[in-house]
Z-matrix of the N, CA and C atoms (Angstrom, degrees):
N
C 1 1.444
C 2 1.524 1 108.85
N 3 1.294 2 115.37 1 148.58
C 4 1.447 3 120.31 2 -176.52
C 5 1.532 4 113.17 3 -78.46
N 6 1.327 5 117.15 4 -11.63
C 7 1.465 6 118.96 5 -177.30
C 8 1.512 7 113.17 6 -81.29
N 9 1.297 8 118.29 7 -16.12
C 10 1.453 9 122.08 8 -179.19
C 11 1.508 10 113.94 9 86.71
N 12 1.321 11 117.70 10 8.91
C 13 1.470 12 120.10 11 -178.54
C 14 1.501 13 111.35 12 -65.83
N 15 1.325 14 117.99 13 -30.92
C 16 1.449 15 119.79 14 179.12
C 17 1.534 16 111.86 15 -66.38
N 18 1.327 17 115.99 16 -35.29
C 19 1.467 18 120.06 17 175.11
C 20 1.522 19 109.98 18 -63.67
N 21 1.316 20 116.67 19 -42.92
C 22 1.454 21 120.16 20 178.17
C 23 1.511 22 111.07 21 -62.09
N 24 1.325 23 117.47 22 -45.69
C 25 1.452 24 119.97 23 -178.61
C 26 1.527 25 111.57 24 -67.13
N 27 1.315 26 117.54 25 -32.95
C 28 1.467 27 120.92 26 178.18
C 29 1.531 28 111.35 27 -67.27
N 30 1.320 29 116.48 28 -44.01
C 31 1.461 30 121.35 29 -175.57
C 32 1.528 31 112.58 30 -107.54
N 33 1.324 32 117.11 31 24.02
C 34 1.472 33 120.04 32 -174.71
C 35 1.517 34 112.64 33 -61.25
N 36 1.325 35 117.50 34 -39.51
C 37 1.463 36 117.56 35 -178.12
C 38 1.528 37 111.85 36 -66.00
N 39 1.325 38 117.10 37 -31.63
C 40 1.458 39 120.57 38 177.83
C 41 1.524 40 109.97 39 -76.22
N 42 1.331 41 117.03 40 -43.20
C 43 1.466 42 121.85 41 -178.40
C 44 1.506 43 110.78 42 -64.82
N 45 1.324 44 117.47 43 -42.78
C 46 1.453 45 121.15 44 -173.31
C 47 1.521 46 113.94 45 -89.79
N 48 1.325 47 118.21 46 -5.73
C 49 1.475 48 119.29 47 -177.86
C 50 1.517 49 109.06 48 -64.70
N 51 1.303 50 115.13 49 127.60
C 52 1.458 51 121.43 50 179.02
C 53 1.532 52 114.40 51 84.23
N 54 1.323 53 117.54 52 -5.31
C 55 1.450 54 119.06 53 -179.01
C 56 1.510 55 112.65 54 -85.49
N 57 1.321 56 117.39 55 -8.18
C 58 1.458 57 121.33 56 -178.06
C 59 1.526 58 109.17 57 -115.31
N 60 1.285 59 116.81 58 36.22
C 61 1.449 60 119.28 59 -179.12
C 62 1.523 61 110.76 60 101.25
N 63 1.308 62 114.98 61 -160.70
C 64 1.452 63 120.03 62 -175.60
C 65 1.523 64 113.52 63 -100.17
N 66 1.318 65 116.67 64 17.48
C 67 1.460 66 119.62 65 178.41
C 68 1.514 67 109.95 66 -66.89
N 69 1.323 68 117.63 67 133.50
C 70 1.468 69 121.57 68 -173.75
C 71 1.528 70 112.40 69 -59.70
N 72 1.336 71 117.09 70 -42.65
C 73 1.453 72 120.57 71 -176.29
C 74 1.533 73 112.32 72 -105.31
N 75 1.312 74 117.78 73 28.99
C 76 1.459 75 120.32 74 -176.32
C 77 1.517 76 112.51 75 -61.26
N 78 1.318 77 117.55 76 -36.62
C 79 1.462 78 120.35 77 179.38
C 80 1.528 79 111.80 78 -65.21
N 81 1.304 80 116.53 79 -38.78
C 82 1.476 81 120.50 80 179.02
C 83 1.511 82 109.88 81 -67.88
N 84 1.336 83 117.11 82 -44.13
C 85 1.470 84 120.47 83 178.72
C 86 1.524 85 111.21 84 -62.82
N 87 1.317 86 117.10 85 -42.69
C 88 1.467 87 120.85 86 178.72
C 89 1.516 88 110.21 87 -64.34
N 90 1.334 89 116.98 88 -38.55
C 91 1.466 90 121.58 89 178.25
C 92 1.536 91 110.47 90 -64.82
N 93 1.318 92 117.15 91 -41.15
C 94 1.466 93 120.82 92 178.78
C 95 1.521 94 110.51 93 -64.85
N 96 1.302 95 117.66 94 -43.65
C 97 1.467 96 121.48 95 178.62
C 98 1.514 97 110.35 96 -62.98
N 99 1.335 98 116.85 97 -43.68
C 100 1.466 99 120.83 98 179.10
C 101 1.513 100 111.18 99 -62.14
N 102 1.315 101 117.32 100 -44.59
C 103 1.464 102 121.53 101 178.74
C 104 1.513 103 112.19 102 -63.76
N 105 1.336 104 116.06 103 -41.66
C 106 1.476 105 119.78 104 178.31
C 107 1.533 106 111.18 105 -63.08
N 108 1.327 107 116.84 106 -46.82
C 109 1.468 108 119.91 107 179.05
C 110 1.526 109 112.01 108 -63.77
N 111 1.328 110 116.17 109 -36.51
C 112 1.457 111 120.43 110 177.12
C 113 1.526 112 109.90 111 -61.59
N 114 1.323 113 117.86 112 -45.65
C 115 1.464 114 121.93 113 179.80
C 116 1.522 115 111.26 114 -63.87
N 117 1.344 116 117.23 115 -43.06
C 118 1.456 117 120.69 116 -179.53
C 119 1.514 118 111.54 117 -62.65
N 120 1.328 119 117.20 118 -45.56
C 121 1.454 120 118.85 119 -176.77
C 122 1.526 121 112.93 120 -75.31
N 123 1.323 122 118.16 121 -23.89
C 124 1.473 123 119.59 122 172.43
C 125 1.532 124 109.32 123 -65.87
N 126 1.319 125 116.13 124 -43.94
C 127 1.473 126 119.78 125 178.73
C 128 1.532 127 110.67 126 -64.19
N 129 1.331 128 117.21 127 -39.43
C 130 1.461 129 120.22 128 177.69
C 131 1.523 130 113.14 129 -69.35
N 132 1.338 131 116.88 130 -25.34
C 133 1.469 132 120.18 131 -178.03
C 134 1.530 133 112.46 132 -76.83
N 135 1.325 134 118.15 133 -26.37
C 136 1.472 135 120.06 134 -177.60
C 137 1.533 136 112.15 135 -56.38
N 138 1.322 137 120.52 136 -49.46
C 139 1.469 138 119.12 137 179.32
C 140 1.542 139 113.16 138 -63.10
N 141 1.322 140 116.90 139 -33.59
C 142 1.467 141 119.58 140 178.07
C 143 1.510 142 111.81 141 -66.08
N 144 1.322 143 116.59 142 -40.72
C 145 1.461 144 120.75 143 179.53
C 146 1.522 145 109.40 144 -67.13
N 147 1.322 146 117.22 145 -39.53
C 148 1.471 147 120.70 146 178.94
C 149 1.525 148 111.21 147 -66.80
N 150 1.328 149 117.14 148 -36.49
C 151 1.459 150 120.33 149 -175.58
C 152 1.524 151 112.55 150 -80.14
N 153 1.328 152 117.17 151 -44.86
C 154 1.470 153 120.43 152 -172.84
C 155 1.529 154 113.39 153 -103.35
N 156 1.295 155 118.46 154 -21.78
C 157 1.472 156 121.57 155 -176.56
C 158 1.521 157 111.29 156 91.32
N 159 1.305 158 114.49 157 165.17
C 160 1.464 159 120.14 158 -176.47
C 161 1.514 160 113.77 159 -73.43
N 162 1.323 161 116.51 160 -43.71
C 163 1.467 162 119.63 161 -173.05
C 164 1.517 163 112.77 162 -63.72
N 165 1.339 164 120.47 163 -47.27
C 166 1.471 165 118.92 164 178.09
C 167 1.531 166 112.02 165 -61.50
N 168 1.329 167 117.59 166 -39.86
C 169 1.475 168 119.74 167 178.92
C 170 1.529 169 111.21 168 -67.10
N 171 1.329 170 117.03 169 -36.71
C 172 1.445 171 121.16 170 175.92
C 173 1.530 172 111.36 171 -63.19
N 174 1.326 173 115.90 172 -43.51
C 175 1.468 174 119.75 173 179.55
C 176 1.532 175 111.81 174 -66.64
N 177 1.331 176 117.21 175 -37.40
C 178 1.460 177 120.43 176 176.38
C 179 1.522 178 110.17 177 -64.99
N 180 1.319 179 117.03 178 -43.98
C 181 1.455 180 120.45 179 177.88
C 182 1.524 181 112.16 180 -64.07
N 183 1.315 182 116.72 181 -39.79
C 184 1.460 183 120.36 182 176.79
C 185 1.526 184 111.24 183 -63.79
N 186 1.328 185 116.60 184 -42.21
C 187 1.466 186 120.37 185 177.88
C 188 1.518 187 111.86 186 -61.66
N 189 1.332 188 116.50 187 -44.36
C 190 1.462 189 119.77 188 178.32
C 191 1.518 190 112.08 189 -62.77
N 192 1.319 191 115.84 190 -40.98
C 193 1.462 192 120.33 191 178.27
C 194 1.531 193 111.24 192 -64.50
N 195 1.318 194 116.12 193 -41.93
C 196 1.460 195 121.01 194 179.67
C 197 1.530 196 111.12 195 -62.67
N 198 1.336 197 116.55 196 -44.36
C 199 1.467 198 121.19 197 179.37
C 200 1.544 199 110.05 198 -62.98
N 201 1.307 200 116.99 199 -45.41
C 202 1.483 201 120.16 200 179.68
C 203 1.513 202 111.29 201 -62.97
N 204 1.332 203 117.58 202 -41.44
C 205 1.456 204 120.22 203 178.32
C 206 1.514 205 111.05 204 -66.47
N 207 1.307 206 117.99 205 -36.83
C 208 1.463 207 121.71 206 177.30
C 209 1.521 208 111.02 207 -64.30
N 210 1.316 209 117.26 208 -40.39
C 211 1.463 210 122.00 209 177.49
C 212 1.527 211 109.94 210 -63.40
N 213 1.323 212 117.15 211 -42.80
C 214 1.455 213 120.66 212 179.31
C 215 1.542 214 110.26 213 -63.38
N 216 1.338 215 116.91 214 -44.50
C 217 1.468 216 120.28 215 -179.95
C 218 1.519 217 110.96 216 -62.54
N 219 1.320 218 117.43 217 -43.96
C 220 1.480 219 120.56 218 178.76
C 221 1.516 220 110.54 219 -61.53
N 222 1.320 221 117.87 220 -43.63
C 223 1.471 222 120.96 221 179.52
C 224 1.519 223 111.63 222 -65.93
N 225 1.332 224 116.99 223 -37.55
C 226 1.464 225 119.25 224 177.08
C 227 1.512 226 111.83 225 -67.30
N 228 1.322 227 116.83 226 -40.53
C 229 1.483 228 120.12 227 -179.72
C 230 1.528 229 112.29 228 -68.31
N 231 1.342 230 117.54 229 -35.55
C 232 1.450 231 120.11 230 -179.01
C 233 1.528 232 112.14 231 -86.40
N 234 1.319 233 118.12 232 -7.00
C 235 1.450 234 121.75 233 177.35
C 236 1.519 235 113.64 234 82.48
N 237 1.315 236 118.35 235 18.54
C 238 1.461 237 120.85 236 179.76
C 239 1.521 238 112.22 237 -78.47
N 240 1.315 239 118.37 238 -15.00
C 241 1.461 240 120.65 239 -179.50
C 242 1.529 241 108.39 240 -108.67
């Protein structure tokens, strides 16, 4: 995927280690939770894709991403972040 999410999922235990406090295995636990949530939402996404199709869901996702990026840019320009 072009978003780089596969790199994150591959190295999640290394990336997340120590980010959840001082627990020794925090990266592994965070990786397990991320993998579990990924599997759950993939299963939940199948009926949506069958019902609405790929293109409308892609456009909705693109719109949400565009709005979030616009909010980030506005906050960076006004100095709120």
